[in-house]
C-alpha positions, 0 to 999 in steps of 0.5 A: 521372471518377466518377459522384460527381465528374461529377454533383457538378459538375452540382449545383454548377453548378445543372444539377440544376434544369435537368434537372428542367425538361427531365425533367418533360415526360414524367416527370409523365405517367409519375409519374401512372401509378404505383399509389402509395397513401397511406402507401406508401414510395417510392425515387427511384433517382438523384434528382438534384433530388428532384423526382419524390419530392416530386411523389408526396408532393404528389399521391399522399400517399406515406408516405415518400420516399427519394431516392438519388444517388451525388453528395453535392452532388445529395442536398445540393441536393435536401434543401435544396428541401424542408422535408417531414419525410417526404422524405429523401435519401441518398448511395448506390451503385446496386450496394448499395442501403442498404435492407432486403429487402422494405422498398420499395413503389415505385421510380422512376428517371428518366434515371439507370438507365443510369449504373449500373456494373452494371445487372444487379445494380442490377436485382437490388438493386431486386428485393431491396428491393421488397415483393411486388407492388411496382413499378419505373418505370424511364424513359430517353431514352438507349436504342438505338431513339432514335438521336438519343440516341447521341451523348450518350455523347460528351458525358460521361466516365461509361460509359453503358449503351445497351440496346434495349427487349427488352434492358430487358425481358430484364434485368427478367425475368432479375432476377426482376422481371416486366414489366407494360408498356413504352411510349414517353411522348412529349414534347409540350411541347418547342417544335418551330419551323416547317420554315423554321427548320431546320437549327438549331444542334442539328437538321439537319431538323424530321422528326428533332426531331419524331421525337425528342420526339413519337415516342421521348420517354421509354421507360418500362419497368414492372416488378412484383415477384412 
C-alpha cells in the first residue's frame, strides 16, 4: 500500500483528528519555539489535519501557511477545517516539493518525515526551498532510541525510516542544513495510571510507560539554512 492509499484511509475514518489530539501534547511546545515572525511563509510538511499551520497563524501571525500531504483526503479534510484565506493545502511528494528555491521561511514536520521514500533527498529539498536563515523543525516519535516505538512498523504497510539522534544530525548536515538544536520534548499530558493498574493492554510496567512519554517523548531536531 502506498503512502497516499494508507493515509487516505486514515482521513476517511477520522484518524486525522485523532493524530492531532495525540501529537498536540508535544507539538505545541515545539511550535512555540519556532522563530516565526509576522508575515513569514511556513510549510507544514506532512500536514495531516493541518493543526500546526493553523496554530502558527493564530499564535505567531505567519503571513502564509502551506500544508503539504501525500494523501488527497488528508489535504481535503485539512482545508475543510479552516476558512482562513492565508492557509492553503496541497497534495505533493516529499521528494519533489512544489516550491521555488529560497521561497519558504520555516518548515515544520511532525510525525511525517520518516515516511519519506528517500529522506536524504527530502532534506535536500527542504534545504533548497528554505531562505537563508530559515529553519526546519523536525519532530518524530518513531526513532531508534525510543525502543517503545519500534513495533509501530509492524502496524503499517509503509516502510518507515528509523534513525537515531546522530543519524538525524548527520543527515541534516549532509544536506547543507546546520543543526541548531536537538532535544526531547516530554509528553506530560498523557495520563499514566498508578502502579497497581499494570500490566495494561498496552504496557507491561509503569516504568516503561513513564520512559516512553516523560523521557523519550518527541525527538526534535532543529536545522537552520545557511
